[in-house]
C-alpha positions as a printed Julia matrix, in Angstrom:
439×3 Matrix{Float64}:
  93.66  110.26   70.84
  92.31  107.63   68.58
  89.06  108.32   66.2
  86.77  105.83   65.54
  86.43  105.22   61.94
  82.71  104.16   62.84
  81.12  106.72   64.72
  83.92  109.24   64.61
  84.22  109.58   68.62
  87.6   110.4    69.77
  88.93  107.69   72.16
  92.29  107.68   74.43
  95.52  106.57   72.38
  95.89  103.08   72.65
  92.2   102.09   73.24
  91.09   98.56   71.37
  87.4    99.41   71.64
  85.4   102.59   71.1
  83.65  103.68   74.07
  80.5   104.94   72.4
  79.71  102.22   70.0
  82.03   99.43   70.82
  83.32   99.06   67.8
  87.35   97.76   67.26
  89.99  100.55   66.75
  93.24   99.93   64.7
  96.43  101.44   65.9
  98.95  102.55   63.26
 102.52  101.6    63.5
 105.3   103.92   63.76
 109.21  103.24   63.37
 112.22  104.27   65.2
 115.8   103.91   64.25
 118.82  103.58   66.87
 122.13  105.21   66.35
 124.87  104.45   63.77
 125.81  101.14   66.01
 122.47  100.01   66.11
 120.38   98.49   63.44
 116.98   99.71   62.38
 113.93   98.19   64.02
 110.27   98.65   63.4
 108.33   99.01   66.69
 104.54   99.43   67.32
 103.34  102.41   68.57
 103.21  101.38   72.45
 107.04  100.54   71.94
 108.15  103.69   70.55
 106.25  105.65   72.38
 107.31  104.07   75.56
 110.9   104.49   74.25
 110.36  107.84   73.84
 108.73  108.64   77.03
 111.46  106.81   78.96
 114.18  108.74   77.04
 113.09  112.01   78.09
 112.25  110.93   81.63
 115.76  109.53   82.1
 117.57  112.02   80.16
 118.94  110.04   77.44
 119.32  106.48   78.92
 116.89  103.43   78.67
 115.57  104.23   75.12
 117.02  101.27   73.32
 114.08   99.2    72.04
 114.56   95.15   71.95
 116.24   94.23   68.76
 119.0    96.96   68.86
 122.68   95.38   68.16
 125.35   96.81   69.83
 129.21   96.17   68.66
 127.88   93.35   66.61
 127.3    91.53   69.73
 124.85   92.24   72.35
 121.26   92.33   71.04
 118.94   94.12   73.4
 116.01   91.83   74.84
 114.39   94.43   76.99
 114.99   97.04   79.69
 114.96   95.76   83.09
 116.11   98.68   85.63
 116.75  102.58   85.23
 118.38  105.14   87.78
 118.67  108.59   87.33
 122.17  108.36   85.33
 122.0   104.77   84.21
 119.68  101.75   82.78
 120.25   98.39   82.81
 119.18   95.96   79.96
 118.98   92.09   79.54
 120.85   90.99   76.21
 121.66   88.21   74.09
 125.18   87.7    73.87
 125.8    86.49   70.23
 129.08   85.28   70.44
 128.79   82.84   73.95
 127.07   79.95   74.1
 124.35   79.56   76.62
 124.88   76.13   77.62
 128.51   76.07   78.22
 129.49   79.83   77.78
 132.04   78.89   75.15
 132.69   81.58   72.76
 131.4    81.13   69.21
 132.28   82.7    65.79
 130.39   85.43   64.73
 127.15   84.16   62.8
 128.1    80.45   62.86
 126.4    79.21   65.97
 122.93   78.74   64.52
 124.54   76.68   61.7
 127.45   74.83   63.21
 126.29   74.6    66.97
 128.38   75.24   69.62
 132.13   73.94   69.16
 132.29   72.97   72.66
 129.49   71.52   73.66
 127.63   70.7    70.23
 124.54   72.39   71.04
 122.74   72.85   67.88
 120.82   75.02   67.16
 122.7    77.17   69.42
 120.98   79.3    72.03
 122.84   82.22   72.79
 123.68   83.37   76.52
 122.14   86.15   78.23
 123.99   88.94   80.14
 122.9    92.26   81.34
 123.93   95.46   80.0
 124.33   98.92   82.23
 123.93  102.06   80.13
 125.71  105.25   81.7
 125.47  108.85   80.43
 129.18  109.34   81.5
 131.99  106.48   81.86
 131.37  105.42   85.88
 134.29  105.75   88.62
 136.77  102.87   88.74
 134.67  100.08   89.95
 131.22  101.55   89.57
 130.39   99.52   86.54
 131.23   95.98   88.46
 131.36   94.57   84.71
 133.88   92.19   82.84
 134.05   94.85   79.71
 133.19   98.31   78.93
 132.44   99.87   75.43
 130.84  103.46   74.21
 128.49  103.79   71.8
 127.75  107.47   70.58
 129.01  108.85   73.78
 127.03  106.56   75.99
 129.1   104.13   78.09
 127.82  100.16   78.22
 129.32   97.89   80.68
 128.8    94.2    80.85
 127.49   92.49   83.9
 126.74   88.94   84.27
 123.12   87.43   84.64
 121.14   88.07   87.75
 118.74   85.69   89.19
 115.31   87.21   90.74
 116.02   87.57   94.43
 113.22   88.73   97.27
 114.27   89.3   100.57
 117.25   87.27  100.2
 115.78   84.07   98.76
 116.37   83.31   95.07
 114.65   81.36   92.35
 117.53   79.23   91.53
 115.6    77.03   88.73
 112.99   79.21   87.78
 109.32   79.78   88.89
 106.88   77.57   88.97
 102.85   78.61   89.44
 100.24   76.49   90.46
  96.87   77.11   90.89
  93.54   76.07   91.99
  89.86   78.09   91.28
  86.24   77.52   92.17
  83.01   79.22   91.68
  79.45   78.49   92.96
  76.06   79.51   92.69
  74.62   81.33   95.85
  71.55   79.79   97.64
  69.4    82.57   96.83
  70.76   83.55   93.19
  68.95   82.21   89.98
  72.49   82.06   88.21
  75.91   82.75   88.82
  76.95   85.89   87.16
  80.81   85.36   88.29
  83.49   84.96   85.41
  86.73   83.64   86.28
  90.44   83.12   84.35
  93.3    81.55   85.04
  96.37   80.99   82.28
  99.59   79.9    83.29
 102.68   79.43   80.67
 106.04   77.82   81.88
 108.19   77.38   78.89
 111.18   74.98   78.99
 113.57   74.94   76.19
 116.58   72.49   76.09
 115.81   72.05   79.66
 116.44   75.66   80.74
 113.52   77.75   81.88
 112.41   80.93   80.14
 110.17   83.51   82.49
 106.81   81.74   83.92
 103.72   83.88   82.97
 100.61   83.79   84.5
  96.95   85.85   83.94
  94.71   85.38   86.8
  91.14   87.45   87.13
  87.9    87.18   88.89
  84.8    89.37   87.77
  81.98   89.78   89.74
  78.49   90.61   87.57
  76.09   93.28   88.32
  72.9    93.56   86.69
  69.62   91.38   85.87
  69.37   88.36   83.56
  71.92   88.41   80.7
  73.39   91.05   82.01
  75.84   90.94   84.99
  77.19   87.45   83.6
  77.62   89.13   80.13
  79.51   91.99   81.69
  81.78   89.47   83.79
  82.58   87.42   80.67
  83.48   90.38   78.55
  85.44   91.78   81.22
  87.88   88.86   81.45
  87.89   88.3    77.55
  88.93   91.5    76.64
  91.55   92.19   79.23
  92.84   88.34   78.47
  92.97   89.68   74.65
  94.96   92.48   75.73
  97.59   91.09   77.76
  98.01   87.78   75.45
  98.52   89.98   72.63
 100.89   92.74   74.09
 102.59   90.72   76.97
 102.42   86.89   76.79
 103.02   86.88   72.98
 105.82   89.1    73.5
 107.55   87.33   76.19
 107.31   84.16   74.57
 108.97   85.54   71.67
 111.95   86.23   73.63
 111.13   90.13   74.43
 111.08   91.11   78.13
 108.75   93.55   79.09
 109.43   96.67   81.6
 107.76   96.09   85.06
 106.05   99.67   83.86
 105.04   98.55   80.38
 103.48   95.07   82.25
 101.76   97.74   84.5
 100.37   99.86   81.8
  99.32   96.84   79.81
  97.04   95.89   82.6
  95.75   98.99   83.4
  94.67   99.85   79.84
  93.17   96.13   79.6
  90.94   97.04   82.18
  89.95  100.4    80.87
  89.33   98.45   77.28
  86.95   96.26   79.04
  85.3    99.03   80.95
  84.73  100.74   77.37
  83.77   97.36   75.87
  80.86   96.59   78.71
  79.87  100.25   78.53
  79.29  100.35   74.99
  77.25   97.3    75.23
  74.99   98.5    77.94
  74.4   101.71   75.86
  73.36  100.01   72.96
  71.38   97.03   74.33
  69.81   99.72   76.95
  70.58   97.1    79.57
  71.92   98.3    83.19
  74.94   95.99   83.54
  78.22   96.21   85.17
  81.03   94.24   86.81
  83.81   94.03   89.33
  87.15   92.98   88.1
  90.27   92.09   89.86
  93.28   90.65   88.19
  97.06   89.59   88.43
  99.6    89.32   85.85
 102.61   87.39   86.91
 106.09   87.15   85.03
 108.34   85.34   87.29
 108.79   87.4    90.67
 106.72   90.26   89.62
 102.94   90.43   90.02
 101.16   93.24   88.71
  97.44   93.72   90.01
  94.58   95.74   88.41
  91.23   96.55   90.28
  87.96   98.11   89.86
  85.07   97.22   92.42
  85.09   94.88   95.42
  86.54   92.07   94.19
  89.95   91.56   96.15
  93.2    90.42   95.68
  95.66   89.1    98.35
  99.2    88.27   98.69
 100.33   85.33  100.9
 103.84   85.81  102.42
 105.92   84.56  105.27
 102.62   83.16  106.91
 100.52   86.5   106.71
  97.99   87.18  104.41
  97.64   90.95  103.24
  95.13   92.9   101.12
  96.78   94.43   98.03
  93.49   95.99   96.54
  91.13   98.71   98.0
  87.4    98.47   97.52
  85.57  100.81   95.63
  82.64  100.56   97.77
  80.65  103.35   99.82
  81.27  101.67  102.99
  85.01  101.42  102.4
  85.17  104.99  102.07
  83.28  105.97  105.11
  85.64  103.34  106.96
  88.61  105.32  105.15
  87.35  108.78  106.27
  86.73  107.49  109.71
  82.73  108.09  109.53
  82.18  104.46  110.62
  84.32  101.83  112.1
  85.0    98.36  110.49
  82.47   96.71  112.71
  79.41   99.03  111.39
  80.44   98.04  107.8
  79.24   94.9   108.26
  75.78   95.94  109.04
  75.5    99.37  107.21
  72.5    99.81  105.02
  74.75  100.81  102.17
  76.68   97.61  102.04
  77.74   96.45   98.47
  76.89   99.7    96.65
  79.75  100.54   94.5
  81.07  103.49   93.6
  83.32  102.5    90.63
  82.66   99.63   88.58
  83.44   98.25   85.12
  81.03   99.53   82.35
  79.51  102.18   84.96
  80.9   105.21   82.6
  82.78  105.64   79.4
  86.18  105.99   81.13
  86.99  104.57   84.24
  90.06  104.99   86.83
  92.1   101.59   87.33
  94.01  100.91   90.6
  97.15   99.12   89.48
  99.79   97.68   91.91
 103.04   95.74   91.89
 104.73   93.65   94.42
 107.5    91.1    94.29
 106.96   87.14   94.82
 109.29   84.97   96.82
 109.41   81.08   96.55
 106.31   79.76   98.81
 104.25   83.1    98.14
 100.76   83.01   96.8
  98.14   85.32   95.33
  94.09   85.1    96.3
  91.95   86.62   94.3
  87.99   86.37   95.31
  84.79   87.79   95.17
  82.77   89.97   97.72
  80.63   86.95   98.53
  83.93   84.95   99.93
  85.52   87.7   101.66
  82.29   89.22  103.44
  81.55   85.51  104.72
  85.22   84.48  105.84
  86.75   87.74  106.49
  90.39   88.27  106.26
  91.2    86.09  109.54
  89.15   83.39  107.97
  91.11   83.48  104.76
  94.49   83.44  106.6
  93.63   80.51  108.55
  92.71   78.31  105.33
  95.93   79.74  103.27
  98.02   78.51  106.43
  96.42   75.03  106.61
  96.0    73.83  102.99
  99.23   73.81  100.89
  97.62   72.42   97.6
  95.71   75.56   95.96
  92.62   73.58   94.82
  92.44   72.25   98.35
  92.41   75.72   99.39
  89.72   76.9    96.8
  87.53   73.95   97.82
  87.86   74.58  101.5
  87.14   78.42  101.02
  84.06   77.59   99.31
  83.2    75.44  101.7
  83.12   77.2   104.78
  81.63   80.45  102.57
  78.42   78.22  101.94
  78.51   76.82  105.52
  78.68   80.51  106.97
  75.32   81.44  105.15
  76.32   83.26  102.06
  73.23   84.19   99.77
  75.95   85.35   97.24
  77.66   83.86   94.47
  81.25   82.52   95.8
  84.3    82.53   93.19
  88.16   82.31   94.24
  91.43   81.64   92.57
  94.46   80.5    94.58
  98.0    80.75   93.15
 100.85   79.26   94.62
 104.66   80.59   93.89
 107.58   78.11   93.89
 110.94   77.34   92.52
 110.91   74.58   89.89
 113.61   72.91   91.77
 111.7    72.78   94.93
 107.76   72.25   94.04
 104.73   73.96   94.89
 104.7    73.91   98.89
 103.69   77.37  100.46
 105.82   78.74  103.66
């Protein structure tokens, strides 16, 4: 638990804001050291906590943090996969050129460059290291080299491209997007907030992981309440994701899928704590829905509270990822009413879970893999209630450009007679060598 220095309230470990008073919370740093063959590294509490939990969970494998140096050659970048008796890391090979794969002398690459291709400064090759609790059976490692550190066996594997359903992102991932938000005809103001952030770094012509954060928040409350709640929700989430995930990835660290899921969930929790604190201090009834997607190459992590939705477009099919936290949805799930009855139910639009409703909130998180041609669609209830899943699917199938998709979705939503605000984000996922067309 973290104690707020302002009001003395105990908050969950890792919270950024006190749920009672809204003050910022400071998290202490911890240190950890790794073995004789590694070097001492300084970790944030999040990294050291994760490493410890992973180590206990995996029975001793998967605990090497970024920056660990093995054999004076392999520098750990991050954990990317784990099983009961093994773990796989991405690592820099400090004795091999990333451009031409030529061997370089220890410590000379950054000064003299590559002796074969002349790349200067030299960018080191990336490989995979598989860690085993015991030496694998013959052929089990499927690697080019094997060595031991403190009883653990490591096998050097070649780098691997993200593959989904047999389709590879050969040149890296490209994210393109569209977004639009319109005030409802019967609304005094638009209380929705949208966020769309994409990063696709290219260094020396070679792509690094594409990163994207997308969010739709639908505010609830009177004037200067709902719009404030939705704005704070996306702002706090963005601060959490940028500081913990995007900056780490840009610096060359690879975050675990589990870490990215935790970051999204805790970011939404912090947004809830901040909105709740402001609501209590101002005696103003405010709240918001929030649906968000954090994309890192072929991985999408979804966080959701309320009845704004995230959909996954894949191979001509539109699938809803999130579950509405509404009374009507719960009645449908339990079989008390039919989906047809839901559209006209008197409690339609009543939420049992929303941002700012209570001090601590449960967040739904999901993860899915993306393939070239896939897409994500995030929207508020004003959109999906008006068009339905089939209407959204028809537009996604007929429009290739994500901005044109958004424009058409909003046009048809207003045409359908909605009285609510209408907001939507569409993200297309493609291979850098192909472009942005959808399947």
